[in-house]
C-alpha positions in Angstrom: 0.3 -10.3 17.3 -0.6 -8.3 14.3 2.0 -8.2 11.5 1.9 -6.5 8.1 4.8 -7.4 5.9 5.4 -5.5 2.7 7.5 -6.9 -0.2 8.2 -6.2 -3.8 10.1 -3.0 -3.6 13.3 -2.4 -5.5 15.1 -0.4 -8.2 13.2 0.3 -11.4 13.8 2.6 -14.4 11.4 5.4 -15.2 8.4 4.1 -17.1 8.7 0.7 -15.5 6.4 -1.3 -13.2 6.5 -2.9 -9.8 3.9 -4.8 -7.8 4.0 -4.4 -4.0 2.5 -7.0 -1.7 1.5 -6.7 1.9 0.8 -9.9 3.8 -1.2 -9.6 7.0 -1.4 -11.9 10.0 -3.1 -11.6 13.4 -6.2 -9.9 12.1 -9.4 -10.9 10.4 -8.1 -9.5 7.1 -11.5 -9.4 5.3 -12.9 -7.0 7.9 -10.2 -4.4 7.4 -9.9 -1.5 5.0 -6.4 -1.5 3.5 -4.4 1.5 2.4 -1.1 2.2 0.8 1.0 5.2 1.8 4.5 6.4 0.9 7.0 8.7 2.4 9.9 10.3 0.5 12.9 11.7 2.3 12.1 15.1 3.9 8.4 14.8 3.1 5.2 13.8 5.0 3.6 10.4 4.6 1.3 10.5 1.6 -1.9 8.6 1.1 -1.9 6.7 -2.2 -4.8 4.2 -2.4 -7.6 2.6 -0.4 -9.5 -0.6 -0.8 -12.4 -1.2 1.5 -13.6 -4.4 3.0 -16.3 -4.2 0.3 -13.7 -3.8 -2.4 -14.4 -0.2 -3.2 -11.3 1.7 -4.2 -10.1 5.3 -4.0 -6.8 6.9 -5.2 -4.8 10.0 -4.7 -4.7 12.2 -7.7 -0.9 11.7 -8.0 -1.3 8.0 -8.8 -4.7 7.7 -10.3 -4.5 5.9 -13.6 -1.0 4.5 -12.9 -1.5 2.5 -9.7 -4.0 -0.2 -8.9 -4.9 -1.5 -5.5 -6.3 -5.0 -5.0 -6.8 -7.6 -2.3 -6.9 -11.3 -2.0 -8.8 -12.2 1.2 -7.9 -15.8 0.9 -4.2 -14.9 1.1 -4.7 -12.1 3.6 -2.7 -9.9 1.1 -3.2 -6.5 -0.4 -1.3 -5.5 -3.6 -0.3 -2.2 -5.3 0.4 -2.5 -9.0 2.5 0.5 -10.0 2.9 1.3 -13.7 4.5 4.2 -15.6 6.7 4.9 -12.6 8.4 8.3 -12.3 11.5 9.4 -10.5 9.2 11.3 -8.0 7.6 7.9 -7.0 10.8 7.1 -5.2 9.9 6.6 -1.5 9.3 4.0 1.2 5.9 2.4 0.7 3.8 1.4 3.7 0.6 -0.6 4.0 -2.0 0.1 6.6 -4.9 -1.9 7.9 -7.7 0.0 9.5 -11.0 -0.6 11.1 -13.4 1.2 13.3 -16.0 -0.8 15.3 -17.9 -0.5 18.6 -16.3 2.9 19.3 -12.7 1.6 18.9 -10.2 2.3 16.1 -7.8 -0.4 15.0 -4.8 0.8 13.0 -1.8 -1.2 12.0 1.3 -0.5 9.8 3.9 -2.4 8.1 7.6 -1.7 8.2 7.8 -0.4 4.7 9.5 -1.3 1.5 11.8 0.9 -0.5 11.0 1.8 -4.1 13.6 3.7 -6.1 12.9 4.9 -9.6 16.1 5.9 -11.4 17.8 5.5 -14.7 
């Protein structure tokens, strides 16, 4: 079965950095577009970053210039490097694998990893 497992979350001070990882299994990883989202308490899930299967990237304005998405197809893993973290970056971070082909949509989610930015 398909599994997406996020890791790398934790507690960090404002201005600090974290790198999140999302390891995928059960899919042909190189075919999928990979996204990171986050959800803070009481808020809707928010799109953060996309890396396509052709390595094109796109970012939400809220994280542009601070976060970097990358992927390693040999390791079936997508990363989110987060720098200059702010208190408002506190949330549960989720990775998503998506693909549309032959009229079907494939969409998979990880279980999330908590990021807390606090002094």
